N, C-alpha and C positions, 0 to 999 in steps of 0.2 A: 030629514032623510030625503025629501024632495030636492032640496038645494044641493045636497051631496050628489044625488044622481045626475042632476043637470050639469054640475061641475065635472063629474067623471066622464059624462058623455061628450061634453065640449072638448076637454083636454084630450080624451081618447081619440075623438074624430080628427083633431089636429095632428096628433102623432101618427095615426093610421094613414092619413092622406099624405103627410110629409114623407113617411117611409116608403109608401107605394110609388110616389112620383120620382123618388130617387132610385128606387129599385129597378124601374123600367129603363133607366139610363145610367148605369153605374160608371160608364166611361166618363160621362159629364161630371158626375159627383167626384170621381177620382181626380179629374183636372181641377175642380173647384178646391179640393183639399190641398192640392199642390200650390194653389195661389196663396194659401196661408203660410207657405214656407215649409210644408211637410210633405214633399212628394212621395216619400216612402209609405206614408199612411194611406195613400190611394188604394193600396191592396186590401185594406180592411173596409173599404166603402160598402161592400155587400153585407158585412156583419152589422154595420151601423144601421143600414136600411132595415134589415131583418129584425133587429132588436126593437127599433121604433114601431114596427108593425105589430110585433108581439105585445109590447107594452100598451100600445093603443087599444088592442083587442081586450087585454086584461082589464083596462079601465072601463071600457064600454060594457063588458060582460060582468062587471063588478066582482072580479076575481081577486081575492086578497087585497082590497083597496088600500089598506094601511101601508103594507110593504110596497105595493106597486106605485102608489103615489109618492112614497119616499124615493124610490128608484128614479121615477120620472123627474121629480124635483131636482135631485142631484145631477142627473144627466143634463137637464136644462141649464143648470148653473154652469156646468162644464162647457156646454155649447155656447153660452153667453160670454164666458171668459175668452174662449177661442175667437169668437166673432169680434169681441172688443179688441183683441190683439191684432186681428187682421185689419179691422177698420182703422185703427190709429197708427199702425206701423206699416201696413201693406197697401192701404188705400182701397181695401175690399169693401164695397158699399152694399153688396147683396149677400146675405148670409147663405142663400141657396137652400133654405129650409124647405121650400115647396118645390124643389126640383127645377128643371130647366123651363117649365111652362109658366110659372107665376113669379114675377119679380116684385119683391117687397122692399120699400124704402127702409133705410137703416133704422130710423127713429121708430117706425112701426114694429120692426123686428125686435128691437130692445124692449119696447112697451109690451108686446105680446109675451115675450119670455118672462118678464117680470110678473105679469098676470098669471102665467102658468105656474110659476114658482109659488106665488101667493095661494093659488087654488090648491096646489099639491100640499102645501103646509096646512091649509084649512081641513082637507080630507084627513091627512095624517093625524092632526090634533083632535078631530071630532070623532073619528072611528075608534071605538073602545074595544070591540070584539072582532078580531080578525081570524078567528079559529073555525069559522063555519066550513063544513066540507064542500068541496068543489064538485058540482054535478058532472057526471061522466060526459054529457053532451058538450059542456063547455070545454072540458079537457080536449075532446076530439077536435073541436073548432080550432083551438090553439095549436094542436099538433099538426093538423092538416094545412091550415092557412099559413102557419109559421114555417113549415117545411117548404111549401110552395114559394113563399116569399124569399127565403134564403136561396133556393134554387134559381128563381127568376133573377135576383140581384147578382148572383154569381155568374149566370150565363151572360148577362148584359155587360159585364166587365170585359169579357173577351169577344163579345159579338154585339154589334149595334142592333138594338131593337127599334130605336127611334132614329130614322135616317135624316141626318143633318148634312150629309155629304154634298147634296145638291145646292151648294151655296150659289146664290144668284143675285143679279142686280136688284136692288130694292130691299135686301135683307138688312136688318139692324145687326151691328157687331155683337151686341149683348145677347142675341138669339142664335149665335153660331159658336163654333168651337174656339173662336178668337176672342170670346167675351172677356177673358182674363186680361187682355191687352187694351180694353176700352179706356182705362184711365191713362195709359201711356199714349194711346192714339190721340185722345183729347178731342176738342171741338175744331170746327173749321175744316179746311181741305187737308187731308192726310193721305199718305201712301204707305202700303204694306207690301213688302217684297218677301214672298215665301220661297225659300230656296234650300239647296244643299251644298255645302262647301266642297263635296266630292263630285259635284256635277259640273263638267266642263262647260256645258251650255249656260249654266247659272253664272259662271265666271264672265262669259261674254255679255250676258244681260246686265250684270252688275255695273258695267261701264255706263249703260244707259241710265240705270237707277241713280248713279252718282251725280248725274247732271240735273236731277230734279230740284236740288236746293236753289237753282237759279230761277225757278218759277216764283214770282212774287206772291202768288196766292197760297203757296205751300205753308202749312202749319207744322207738319211733322213728317219725317220719313223714317220708317223702322224696317229692319229685316227680322224675319222669324225663321228659325231652322230647328232641327230635331235635337233631342236631348243627348244623343250619343255621338254627335258630330264633333270632330276636332277642327276648330276654326283657326288654329294658329297660323298655318300656311296661308290660308285665305286672307287673314288680316294683314299678314306681312307683305304679301305680294299685291293684293288688290287695294289695300288701304281705303276701305269704304269710309265715306264721310257721313254715314248714318249709323245709329246704334243697332246692335244685333242682339236679339233675345232668343233663348232656347225654350221651345215648347216643352212642358214638363213630361209629356208622354209621347209615344210614337203614333198615336191615332192620326196625327196630321198626314202621315204617309198615305193613309187610305182615303183622305178627304180631298187633297189638292194635287193637281198635276204640278210637277216641278219643272221649271219655275212657274209661279203664278204671281201676278201683280194686281193689287186691288187699289182702286181709287175710292176714297171715302169722303163724304161730306157730313159733318156733325154726327159721326158714328154710323152712317148708313152707306152701304156699298152702292156706288153709282156707275162704276165701270170695272170690268174684269178683263185682264190681258193674260194670255197663256203662252208658254213656250217662246217661240221666236217672234211673237206678236207684240212683245213688250217694247214700247216706243222710247225714243230719246226725248229729252225735255222739249225740244222744238216741236216734234210731232204731237206730243201730249198736250202742249199748249194750243196747238191747232185744233185738236179734238175738243178741248175745253171751251175755246172761243166759239167753236161751231155749236156746242151745246147751249152756250149762253144766248146765241141768236135764236 
């Protein structure tokens, strides 16, 4: 019984913490889901967070441990399959299980999930009597905290509770809303042009961005725009020499001034240029040589 309680508390705490860290930033969680190739599923991110919190509480409070451990085990198997799909097909190396605050290496995520599945099976197999009545105080804990969790997760899907809009020099890409592009950006000196094809000023600045391929130290140049933008005319007339990616949600409109140009070194932002301050390659090389001195 003591072993069972320890397992229930450990798995319950993991689920409770995981659900809470995602609930306080459902926008981030929705973007993460989109990186797996399921942008439509971002709308159910508050439901996933709330369910994790409720299940975590049920385990900690020892409420129907047999059925609860079965549900947690099945849910963990589903999460593991989805993460494996994202890892092997989309290059997603952070499952995002602990929200935007804790980044866990992929091998540790897989190992943790396997241990959770084993622990859930242990509980399911060892608990014989799951018919004990649930005390009223435990029910009210689930009702109150569960309701608050779903409300919190739903509100943060439409409103930022965690402010990441103040992106600044020194920030790591994987700690910002551009984290899903970190594998595309890669290592070395890279440039990210955030723009809108419907913005005339962005068209003018695109001519400057097109010159960056001439800089010897450049590893990569990418453009990032919004999901609902039509890039057909822009591609035909501007003929950009860099790849353009669409951000999966519209949150980017509230984070960046358009256009914005980021200079990154090994995934860290080292310069930010906005609006008409975006330089041509010659001026950018001047700034970089100056920094090197």
